[in-house]
N, CA, C and O atoms as a Tinker XYZ file with bonds, in Angstrom:
   320  protein
     1  N     55.814000  109.879000   -8.711000    73     2
     2  CA    54.971000  110.749000   -9.510000    64     1     3
     3  C     55.331000  112.204000   -9.225000    63     2     4     5
     4  O     55.451000  112.612000   -8.070000    81     3
     5  N     55.501000  112.975000  -10.289000    73     3     6
     6  CA    55.810000  114.386000  -10.137000    64     5     7
     7  C     54.616000  115.139000   -9.565000    63     6     8     9
     8  O     53.460000  114.774000   -9.784000    81     7
     9  N     54.925000  116.190000   -8.834000    73     7    10
    10  CA    53.840000  117.038000   -8.352000    64     9    11
    11  C     53.308000  117.847000   -9.534000    63    10    12    13
    12  O     54.044000  118.106000  -10.486000    81    11
    13  N     52.041000  118.245000   -9.480000    73    11    14
    14  CA    51.464000  119.013000  -10.585000    64    13    15
    15  C     52.198000  120.339000  -10.783000    63    14    16    17
    16  O     52.693000  120.941000   -9.830000    81    15
    17  N     52.255000  120.772000  -12.019000    73    15    18
    18  CA    52.792000  122.080000  -12.361000    64    17    19
    19  C     51.680000  123.091000  -12.128000    63    18    20    21
    20  O     50.602000  122.966000  -12.707000    81    19
    21  N     51.928000  124.091000  -11.287000    73    19    22
    22  CA    50.907000  125.098000  -10.986000    64    21    23
    23  C     51.225000  126.386000  -11.726000    63    22    24    25
    24  O     52.332000  126.917000  -11.633000    81    23
    25  N     50.226000  126.886000  -12.472000    73    23    26
    26  CA    50.388000  128.066000  -13.317000    64    25    27
    27  C     49.220000  129.023000  -13.141000    63    26    28    29
    28  O     48.135000  128.638000  -12.705000    81    27
    29  N     49.466000  130.273000  -13.489000    73    27    30
    30  CA    48.379000  131.227000  -13.686000    64    29    31
    31  C     48.026000  131.184000  -15.162000    63    30    32    33
    32  O     48.897000  130.923000  -15.992000    81    31
    33  N     46.769000  131.434000  -15.509000    73    31    34
    34  CA    46.389000  131.425000  -16.924000    64    33    35
    35  C     47.247000  132.438000  -17.679000    63    34    36    37
    36  O     47.523000  133.532000  -17.187000    81    35
    37  N     47.663000  132.047000  -18.881000    73    35    38
    38  CA    48.477000  132.918000  -19.716000    64    37    39
    39  C     49.967000  132.859000  -19.426000    63    38    40    41
    40  O     50.746000  133.578000  -20.052000    81    39
    41  N     50.374000  132.020000  -18.492000    73    39    42
    42  CA    51.789000  131.951000  -18.125000    64    41    43
    43  C     52.629000  131.203000  -19.158000    63    42    44    45
    44  O     53.792000  131.545000  -19.370000    81    43
    45  N     52.054000  130.188000  -19.803000    73    43    46
    46  CA    52.747000  129.420000  -20.839000    64    45    47
    47  C     51.953000  129.474000  -22.134000    63    46    48    49
    48  O     50.752000  129.744000  -22.122000    81    47
    49  N     52.629000  129.216000  -23.257000    73    47    50
    50  CA    51.941000  129.117000  -24.545000    64    49    51
    51  C     51.258000  127.753000  -24.641000    63    50    52    53
    52  O     51.530000  126.859000  -23.839000    81    51
    53  N     50.388000  127.600000  -25.608000    73    51    54
    54  CA    49.723000  126.312000  -25.825000    64    53    55
    55  C     50.754000  125.223000  -26.117000    63    54    56    57
    56  O     50.626000  124.105000  -25.617000    81    55
    57  N     51.768000  125.534000  -26.915000    73    55    58
    58  CA    52.816000  124.553000  -27.221000    64    57    59
    59  C     53.546000  124.109000  -25.965000    63    58    60    61
    60  O     53.841000  122.925000  -25.803000    81    59
    61  N     53.839000  125.044000  -25.081000    73    59    62
    62  CA    54.530000  124.701000  -23.829000    64    61    63
    63  C     53.652000  123.841000  -22.927000    63    62    64    65
    64  O     54.136000  122.888000  -22.315000    81    63
    65  N     52.375000  124.168000  -22.843000    73    63    66
    66  CA    51.441000  123.375000  -22.034000    64    65    67
    67  C     51.332000  121.963000  -22.600000    63    66    68    69
    68  O     51.398000  120.987000  -21.852000    81    67
    69  N     51.168000  121.852000  -23.906000    73    67    70
    70  CA    51.039000  120.537000  -24.527000    64    69    71
    71  C     52.304000  119.699000  -24.346000    63    70    72    73
    72  O     52.214000  118.490000  -24.135000    81    71
    73  N     53.468000  120.317000  -24.423000    73    71    74
    74  CA    54.723000  119.590000  -24.211000    64    73    75
    75  C     54.777000  119.023000  -22.795000    63    74    76    77
    76  O     55.189000  117.879000  -22.601000    81    75
    77  N     54.365000  119.814000  -21.807000    73    75    78
    78  CA    54.335000  119.335000  -20.416000    64    77    79
    79  C     53.361000  118.167000  -20.263000    63    78    80    81
    80  O     53.659000  117.190000  -19.576000    81    79
    81  N     52.197000  118.274000  -20.905000    73    79    82
    82  CA    51.203000  117.200000  -20.823000    64    81    83
    83  C     51.727000  115.924000  -21.483000    63    82    84    85
    84  O     51.559000  114.837000  -20.931000    81    83
    85  N     52.358000  116.037000  -22.650000    73    83    86
    86  CA    52.919000  114.867000  -23.330000    64    85    87
    87  C     53.998000  114.197000  -22.487000    63    86    88    89
    88  O     54.183000  112.981000  -22.555000    81    87
    89  N     54.704000  114.991000  -21.697000    73    87    90
    90  CA    55.746000  114.450000  -20.817000    64    89    91
    91  C     55.163000  113.798000  -19.556000    63    90    92    93
    92  O     55.904000  113.321000  -18.697000    81    91
    93  N     53.826000  113.782000  -19.457000    73    91    94
    94  CA    53.181000  113.120000  -18.334000    64    93    95
    95  C     52.896000  114.018000  -17.149000    63    94    96    97
    96  O     52.510000  113.537000  -16.083000    81    95
    97  N     53.079000  115.297000  -17.318000    73    95    98
    98  CA    52.868000  116.248000  -16.230000    64    97    99
    99  C     51.409000  116.655000  -16.137000    63    98   100   101
   100  O     50.789000  116.948000  -17.159000    81    99
   101  N     50.860000  116.680000  -14.965000    73    99   102
   102  CA    49.531000  117.239000  -14.723000    64   101   103
   103  C     49.719000  118.729000  -14.461000    63   102   104   105
   104  O     50.675000  119.127000  -13.796000    81   103
   105  N     48.815000  119.548000  -14.977000    73   103   106
   106  CA    48.938000  120.996000  -14.840000    64   105   107
   107  C     47.694000  121.547000  -14.152000    63   106   108   109
   108  O     46.567000  121.222000  -14.523000    81   107
   109  N     47.917000  122.378000  -13.153000    73   107   110
   110  CA    46.830000  123.085000  -12.475000    64   109   111
   111  C     46.936000  124.556000  -12.860000    63   110   112   113
   112  O     47.949000  125.202000  -12.593000    81   111
   113  N     45.892000  125.080000  -13.485000    73   111   114
   114  CA    45.877000  126.461000  -13.951000    64   113   115
   115  C     44.903000  127.262000  -13.104000    63   114   116   117
   116  O     43.735000  126.893000  -12.979000    81   115
   117  N     45.377000  128.355000  -12.522000    73   115   118
   118  CA    44.508000  129.262000  -11.766000    64   117   119
   119  C     43.890000  130.264000  -12.724000    63   118   120   121
   120  O     44.597000  130.924000  -13.485000    81   119
   121  N     42.563000  130.380000  -12.685000    73   119   122
   122  CA    41.834000  131.300000  -13.554000    64   121   123
   123  C     40.848000  132.115000  -12.733000    63   122   124   125
   124  O     40.395000  131.677000  -11.675000    81   123
   125  N     40.525000  133.289000  -13.223000    73   123   126
   126  CA    39.477000  134.104000  -12.610000    64   125   127
   127  C     38.155000  133.741000  -13.268000    63   126   128   129
   128  O     38.022000  133.805000  -14.490000    81   127
   129  N     37.186000  133.362000  -12.459000    73   127   130
   130  CA    35.886000  132.964000  -12.968000    64   129   131
   131  C     34.808000  133.580000  -12.090000    63   130   132   133
   132  O     34.693000  133.247000  -10.910000    81   131
   133  N     34.029000  134.470000  -12.662000    73   131   134
   134  CA    32.943000  135.137000  -11.946000    64   133   135
   135  C     33.417000  135.803000  -10.657000    63   134   136   137
   136  O     32.757000  135.725000   -9.620000    81   135
   137  N     34.570000  136.455000  -10.743000    73   135   138
   138  CA    35.073000  137.223000   -9.619000    64   137   139
   139  C     35.842000  136.442000   -8.572000    63   138   140   141
   140  O     36.254000  137.009000   -7.560000    81   139
   141  N     36.041000  135.162000   -8.793000    73   139   142
   142  CA    36.829000  134.388000   -7.828000    64   141   143
   143  C     37.837000  133.504000   -8.569000    63   142   144   145
   144  O     37.677000  133.200000   -9.751000    81   143
   145  N     38.858000  133.110000   -7.848000    73   143   146
   146  CA    39.905000  132.279000   -8.425000    64   145   147
   147  C     39.490000  130.811000   -8.369000    63   146   148   149
   148  O     39.068000  130.311000   -7.326000    81   147
   149  N     39.618000  130.131000   -9.505000    73   147   150
   150  CA    39.296000  128.702000   -9.605000    64   149   151
   151  C     40.510000  127.981000  -10.179000    63   150   152   153
   152  O     41.375000  128.596000  -10.803000    81   151
   153  N     40.561000  126.673000   -9.962000    73   151   154
   154  CA    41.657000  125.872000  -10.463000    64   153   155
   155  C     41.143000  124.888000  -11.509000    63   154   156   157
   156  O     40.166000  124.173000  -11.288000    81   155
   157  N     41.825000  124.870000  -12.653000    73   155   158
   158  CA    41.517000  123.970000  -13.754000    64   157   159
   159  C     42.621000  122.931000  -13.818000    63   158   160   161
   160  O     43.800000  123.274000  -13.727000    81   159
   161  N     42.259000  121.672000  -13.973000    73   159   162
   162  CA    43.246000  120.602000  -14.071000    64   161   163
   163  C     43.344000  120.138000  -15.524000    63   162   164   165
   164  O     42.333000  119.811000  -16.147000    81   163
   165  N     44.562000  120.113000  -16.056000    73   163   166
   166  CA    44.824000  119.628000  -17.408000    64   165   167
   167  C     45.698000  118.387000  -17.290000    63   166   168   169
   168  O     46.659000  118.373000  -16.522000    81   167
   169  N     45.366000  117.339000  -18.055000    73   167   170
   170  CA    46.182000  116.127000  -18.003000    64   169   171
   171  C     46.021000  115.334000  -19.289000    63   170   172   173
   172  O     45.104000  115.567000  -20.076000    81   171
   173  N     46.932000  114.394000  -19.483000    73   171   174
   174  CA    46.939000  113.539000  -20.661000    64   173   175
   175  C     47.316000  112.136000  -20.211000    63   174   176   177
   176  O     48.321000  111.961000  -19.521000    81   175
   177  N     46.535000  111.143000  -20.586000    73   175   178
   178  CA    46.812000  109.772000  -20.148000    64   177   179
   179  C     47.500000  108.929000  -21.220000    63   178   180   181
   180  O     47.584000  107.707000  -21.096000    81   179
   181  N     47.990000  109.586000  -22.274000    73   179   182
   182  CA    48.627000  108.876000  -23.370000    64   181   183
   183  C     47.675000  108.584000  -24.513000    63   182   184   185
   184  O     48.089000  108.183000  -25.601000    81   183
   185  N     46.386000  108.791000  -24.248000    73   183   186
   186  CA    45.363000  108.539000  -25.254000    64   185   187
   187  C     44.376000  109.696000  -25.370000    63   186   188   189
   188  O     43.995000  110.094000  -26.471000    81   187
   189  N     43.968000  110.227000  -24.225000    73   187   190
   190  CA    42.954000  111.279000  -24.161000    64   189   191
   191  C     43.476000  112.449000  -23.345000    63   190   192   193
   192  O     44.128000  112.267000  -22.317000    81   191
   193  N     43.175000  113.666000  -23.823000    73   191   194
   194  CA    43.494000  114.887000  -23.083000    64   193   195
   195  C     42.268000  115.264000  -22.256000    63   194   196   197
   196  O     41.137000  115.145000  -22.729000    81   195
   197  N     42.490000  115.717000  -21.023000    73   195   198
   198  CA    41.400000  116.086000  -20.120000    64   197   199
   199  C     41.575000  117.533000  -19.651000    63   198   200   201
   200  O     42.683000  117.977000  -19.349000    81   199
   201  N     40.473000  118.241000  -19.600000    73   199   202
   202  CA    40.417000  119.602000  -19.070000    64   201   203
   203  C     39.277000  119.597000  -18.051000    63   202   204   205
   204  O     38.102000  119.639000  -18.415000    81   203
   205  N     39.643000  119.547000  -16.776000    73   203   206
   206  CA    38.664000  119.389000  -15.702000    64   205   207
   207  C     38.427000  120.739000  -15.037000    63   206   208   209
   208  O     39.288000  121.255000  -14.326000    81   207
   209  N     37.243000  121.303000  -15.281000    73   207   210
   210  CA    36.872000  122.597000  -14.714000    64   209   211
   211  C     35.957000  122.364000  -13.511000    63   210   212   213
   212  O     35.521000  121.235000  -13.284000    81   211
   213  N     35.659000  123.410000  -12.737000    73   211   214
   214  CA    34.749000  123.223000  -11.594000    64   213   215
   215  C     33.348000  122.751000  -11.990000    63   214   216   217
   216  O     32.620000  122.211000  -11.157000    81   215
   217  N     32.968000  122.951000  -13.247000    73   215   218
   218  CA    31.607000  122.586000  -13.648000    64   217   219
   219  C     31.526000  121.478000  -14.688000    63   218   220   221
   220  O     30.453000  120.910000  -14.893000    81   219
   221  N     32.653000  121.153000  -15.361000    73   219   222
   222  CA    32.575000  120.188000  -16.450000    64   221   223
   223  C     33.936000  119.549000  -16.729000    63   222   224   225
   224  O     34.978000  120.178000  -16.545000    81   223
   225  N     33.911000  118.310000  -17.168000    73   223   226
   226  CA    35.109000  117.613000  -17.612000    64   225   227
   227  C     35.072000  117.556000  -19.132000    63   226   228   229
   228  O     34.198000  116.914000  -19.714000    81   227
   229  N     36.028000  118.233000  -19.777000    73   227   230
   230  CA    36.141000  118.193000  -21.235000    64   229   231
   231  C     37.145000  117.111000  -21.587000    63   230   232   233
   232  O     38.182000  116.997000  -20.933000    81   231
   233  N     36.856000  116.308000  -22.614000    73   231   234
   234  CA    37.786000  115.302000  -23.109000    64   233   235
   235  C     38.083000  115.601000  -24.571000    63   234   236   237
   236  O     37.193000  115.960000  -25.342000    81   235
   237  N     39.345000  115.446000  -24.933000    73   235   238
   238  CA    39.767000  115.682000  -26.315000    64   237   239
   239  C     40.574000  114.487000  -26.775000    63   238   240   241
   240  O     41.496000  114.046000  -26.088000    81   239
   241  N     40.225000  113.962000  -27.941000    73   239   242
   242  CA    40.868000  112.753000  -28.437000    64   241   243
   243  C     42.195000  113.023000  -29.127000    63   242   244   245
   244  O     42.974000  112.101000  -29.369000    81   243
   245  N     42.456000  114.304000  -29.449000    73   243   246
   246  CA    43.727000  114.608000  -30.107000    64   245   247
   247  C     44.293000  115.940000  -29.607000    63   246   248   249
   248  O     43.613000  116.732000  -28.954000    81   247
   249  N     45.556000  116.146000  -29.942000    73   247   250
   250  CA    46.268000  117.343000  -29.478000    64   249   251
   251  C     45.648000  118.627000  -30.014000    63   250   252   253
   252  O     45.604000  119.638000  -29.313000    81   251
   253  N     45.171000  118.590000  -31.247000    73   251   254
   254  CA    44.583000  119.791000  -31.844000    64   253   255
   255  C     43.330000  120.228000  -31.093000    63   254   256   257
   256  O     43.113000  121.424000  -30.895000    81   255
   257  N     42.508000  119.274000  -30.674000    73   255   258
   258  CA    41.319000  119.600000  -29.889000    64   257   259
   259  C     41.683000  120.220000  -28.555000    63   258   260   261
   260  O     41.034000  121.167000  -28.109000    81   259
   261  N     42.722000  119.690000  -27.912000    73   259   262
   262  CA    43.170000  120.244000  -26.632000    64   261   263
   263  C     43.758000  121.636000  -26.838000    63   262   264   265
   264  O     43.511000  122.537000  -26.037000    81   263
   265  N     44.532000  121.817000  -27.905000    73   263   266
   266  CA    45.107000  123.132000  -28.207000    64   265   267
   267  C     43.991000  124.170000  -28.382000    63   266   268   269
   268  O     44.067000  125.272000  -27.839000    81   267
   269  N     42.967000  123.807000  -29.141000    73   267   270
   270  CA    41.842000  124.721000  -29.351000    64   269   271
   271  C     41.172000  125.078000  -28.024000    63   270   272   273
   272  O     40.837000  126.239000  -27.790000    81   271
   273  N     40.976000  124.084000  -27.159000    73   271   274
   274  CA    40.317000  124.304000  -25.869000    64   273   275
   275  C     41.123000  125.262000  -24.989000    63   274   276   277
   276  O     40.585000  126.249000  -24.488000    81   275
   277  N     42.410000  124.969000  -24.802000    73   275   278
   278  CA    43.194000  125.807000  -23.892000    64   277   279
   279  C     43.426000  127.208000  -24.454000    63   278   280   281
   280  O     43.610000  128.162000  -23.699000    81   279
   281  N     43.417000  127.325000  -25.775000    73   279   282
   282  CA    43.564000  128.644000  -26.390000    64   281   283
   283  C     42.268000  129.448000  -26.256000    63   282   284   285
   284  O     42.287000  130.606000  -25.840000    81   283
   285  N     41.144000  128.822000  -26.614000    73   283   286
   286  CA    39.843000  129.503000  -26.562000    64   285   287
   287  C     39.456000  129.889000  -25.135000    63   286   288   289
   288  O     38.831000  130.928000  -24.922000    81   287
   289  N     39.824000  129.059000  -24.159000    73   287   290
   290  CA    39.460000  129.327000  -22.769000    64   289   291
   291  C     40.419000  130.309000  -22.094000    63   290   292   293
   292  O     40.174000  130.738000  -20.966000    81   291
   293  N     41.505000  130.665000  -22.775000    73   291   294
   294  CA    42.436000  131.650000  -22.224000    64   293   295
   295  C     43.430000  131.081000  -21.240000    63   294   296   297
   296  O     44.044000  131.839000  -20.489000    81   295
   297  N     43.612000  129.759000  -21.214000    73   295   298
   298  CA    44.565000  129.163000  -20.284000    64   297   299
   299  C     45.999000  129.379000  -20.740000    63   298   300   301
   300  O     46.916000  129.401000  -19.919000    81   299
   301  N     46.199000  129.539000  -22.052000    73   299   302
   302  CA    47.533000  129.724000  -22.618000    64   301   303
   303  C     47.748000  131.164000  -23.053000    63   302   304   305
   304  O     46.802000  131.887000  -23.363000    81   303
   305  N     49.029000  131.568000  -23.068000    73   303   306
   306  CA    49.375000  132.889000  -23.604000    64   305   307
   307  C     49.410000  132.784000  -25.129000    63   306   308   309
   308  O     49.399000  131.687000  -25.689000    81   307
   309  N     49.450000  133.911000  -25.771000    73   307   310
   310  CA    49.593000  133.935000  -27.219000    64   309   311
   311  C     51.014000  133.548000  -27.584000    63   310   312   313
   312  O     51.956000  133.962000  -26.908000    81   311
   313  N     51.188000  132.765000  -28.633000    73   311   314
   314  CA    52.527000  132.388000  -29.090000    64   313   315
   315  C     53.267000  133.639000  -29.537000    63   314   316   317
   316  O     52.679000  134.542000  -30.131000    81   315
   317  N     54.579000  133.683000  -29.242000    73   315   318
   318  CA    55.357000  134.870000  -29.632000    64   317   319
   319  C     55.471000  135.018000  -31.121000    63   318   320
   320  O     56.093000  135.965000  -31.601000    81   319
C-alpha cells in the first residue's frame, strides 16, 4: 500500500486531486482551521469518495460531488 500523499491546501487542482484518488491514493491535506493546522483525509474506495475532517465525515457518491466539496472547502487550487 502506498503511503498517503501529503499536501497543503491549494497545492493541487481539483482535477489533480481526483486523479490521485482514482488511482487509489489516499490524500492528507493540511488546512488552517480556527487558527490551528488540521489534517483532512481524502480517499476513494472505488464506489464512494470520502472527505474526513476533524468534525465530520462527508461521503460523495460521484466525482462531481467530491469536486464540489474540495473546491468549496478550499482544498484545491484554482484550475489554470
